[in-house]
C-alpha positions in Angstrom: -41.6 -0.5 10.1 -38.6 1.6 9.0 -35.6 1.7 11.4 -33.7 4.9 12.1 -30.3 5.2 10.4 -28.5 5.0 13.7 -30.2 1.7 14.6 -29.6 0.3 11.1 -25.9 1.1 11.5 -25.8 -0.6 14.9 -27.6 -3.7 13.5 -25.2 -4.0 10.6 -22.2 -3.6 12.9 -23.4 -6.4 15.2 -23.9 -8.7 12.1 -20.4 -7.9 10.9 -18.8 -8.3 14.4 -20.5 -11.6 15.4 -18.2 -14.0 13.4 -15.1 -12.2 14.7 -15.8 -12.8 18.4 -15.3 -16.6 18.4 -12.5 -17.0 15.9 -8.8 -17.0 16.6 -6.3 -14.4 15.2 -9.0 -12.0 14.3 -9.2 -8.4 15.3 -12.0 -5.9 16.1 -11.9 -2.2 16.7 -13.0 1.2 15.9 -11.9 4.2 13.8 -12.5 7.8 13.1 -12.6 9.2 9.6 -12.3 12.6 8.0 -13.6 13.2 4.4 -11.3 15.9 2.9 -13.9 16.8 0.2 -17.0 17.2 2.2 -15.2 18.2 5.5 -17.1 15.5 7.4 -16.2 13.5 10.4 -17.3 9.9 10.9 -16.9 7.0 13.3 -16.7 3.3 12.4 -16.1 -0.2 13.6 -14.2 -2.8 11.7 -12.8 -6.3 11.9 -9.8 -7.9 10.4 -9.9 -11.6 9.4 -6.5 -12.9 8.3 -6.4 -15.7 5.8 -3.1 -17.0 7.2 -4.4 -20.5 7.8 -3.7 -21.2 4.1 0.0 -20.6 3.4 -0.3 -18.9 0.0 -2.8 -16.4 1.4 -0.5 -15.2 4.2 -0.7 -11.4 4.4 -4.2 -11.1 3.0 -7.1 -10.2 5.2 -10.8 -9.7 4.8 -11.9 -6.4 6.5 -15.6 -6.0 7.2 -16.5 -2.4 8.3 -19.3 0.0 9.0 -18.9 3.7 9.3 -21.4 6.5 10.1 -21.1 10.2 9.4 -23.7 12.0 11.7 -26.2 14.6 10.7 -24.1 17.6 11.9 -21.9 17.0 8.8 -22.7 18.4 5.4 -23.2 14.8 4.2 -25.2 12.6 6.5 -24.5 9.0 5.5 -23.4 5.5 6.5 -21.2 2.8 4.8 -21.4 -1.0 5.3 -19.1 -3.3 3.4 -16.0 -5.3 3.3 -12.5 -4.9 1.9 -9.3 -6.8 1.2 -6.1 -5.8 2.9 -2.7 -6.9 1.7 0.1 -6.5 4.2 2.9 -5.6 1.8 5.9 -4.7 3.9 6.9 -5.2 7.5 9.6 -3.5 9.5 9.9 -4.7 13.1 6.5 -3.7 14.6 5.3 -1.6 11.6 3.2 -3.0 8.8 2.5 -1.1 5.6 -0.5 -2.3 3.6 -2.7 -1.7 0.6 -6.4 -2.1 0.6 -9.6 -2.0 -1.4 -13.1 -1.7 -0.1 -16.5 -2.3 -1.6 -19.5 -1.0 0.3 -23.1 0.0 0.3 -23.7 3.7 1.0 -26.9 5.1 2.5 -26.9 8.9 2.0 -29.6 10.3 4.3 -29.6 13.9 3.2 -28.9 13.5 -0.5 -31.9 15.7 -1.4 -30.6 18.6 0.8 -27.1 18.9 -0.7 -25.7 20.5 -3.8 -24.0 17.3 -4.9 -25.2 15.9 -8.2 -26.0 12.3 -9.0 -26.8 11.5 -5.3 -29.4 8.9 -4.3 -30.1 7.4 -0.9 -28.7 4.0 -2.1 -25.2 4.1 -3.6 -22.3 1.7 -4.1 -18.8 2.7 -3.0 -15.4 1.5 -4.1 -12.3 2.7 -2.3 -8.6 2.0 -2.7 -5.9 3.1 -0.3 -2.8 2.6 1.7 -2.2 2.4 5.4 0.3 1.7 8.2 -0.3 -0.1 11.5 2.0 -0.8 14.5 1.8 -3.5 17.0 1.5 -1.8 20.4 1.3 -3.4 23.9 1.2 -6.9 22.4 -2.6 -7.1 21.4 -3.3 -3.5 20.2 -2.7 -2.3 16.6 -3.2 1.4 16.0 -3.5 2.3 12.3 -3.6 5.2 9.9 -5.1 5.1 6.4 -5.4 7.3 3.3 -8.2 6.3 1.0 -9.7 7.4 -2.3 -13.4 6.9 -3.1 -13.7 6.2 -6.8 -17.5 6.9 -7.0 -17.3 10.4 -5.5 -13.7 11.3 -6.2 -13.1 11.9 -2.5 -10.1 11.4 -0.3 -10.5 10.2 3.3 -8.2 9.9 6.3 -8.7 7.3 8.9 -7.2 6.7 12.3 -8.2 3.8 14.5 -7.3 0.9 16.8 -7.7 -2.9 16.4 -7.6 -5.4 19.2 -6.5 -9.0 18.6 -9.2 -11.4 19.9 -8.0 -14.3 22.1 -4.6 -12.6 22.5 -2.6 -13.4 25.7 -0.5 -10.9 27.6 2.5 -11.7 25.5 0.6 -11.0 22.3 0.7 -14.6 21.3 -2.3 -16.2 19.5 -2.2 -19.8 18.6 -1.9 -20.2 14.8 -3.6 -23.3 13.5 -2.0 -24.0 10.1 -3.7 -26.4 7.8 -1.3 -29.3 7.6 0.3 -30.1 4.3 -1.2 -33.1 2.4 0.8 -36.3 2.9 3.6 -37.0 0.5 3.5 -40.5 -1.1 
């Protein structure tokens, strides 16, 4: 039995979101994307798993994400993958970051388009920059500019992340791994 692309995207999204729900300091949210090359709109969900429990990894996060570009676009496809985000610079409530993303690409209408070298199954590699702002204690809107190396395409993204287990003041308990005892 072959699942429809929409159901496949939903299943992948649930698998990515499950570990985020129970953990502390993690974020989950959604985004909208616009591909400047193909003039396509897409929607996605993503998480952000900070690695701040280990001191030397502070500022680095794993970012699982799934995005879907519906059939009304010139390119009907979905992406499922994960990236690494490095929070490079913070000013008050603003965070500027760099990111890379590695993902699987399922291109549903690859046979109906004029683009060469297209298959249903592809691998994508993206690099980009972004900015986010802490808003209303637990919400973090973000804006990203990405470049897809495989297809030489630029994408714009706009979205919102919510900090899981965040209280009204925006505080989340931060369990640090204690340093080893000194002898």
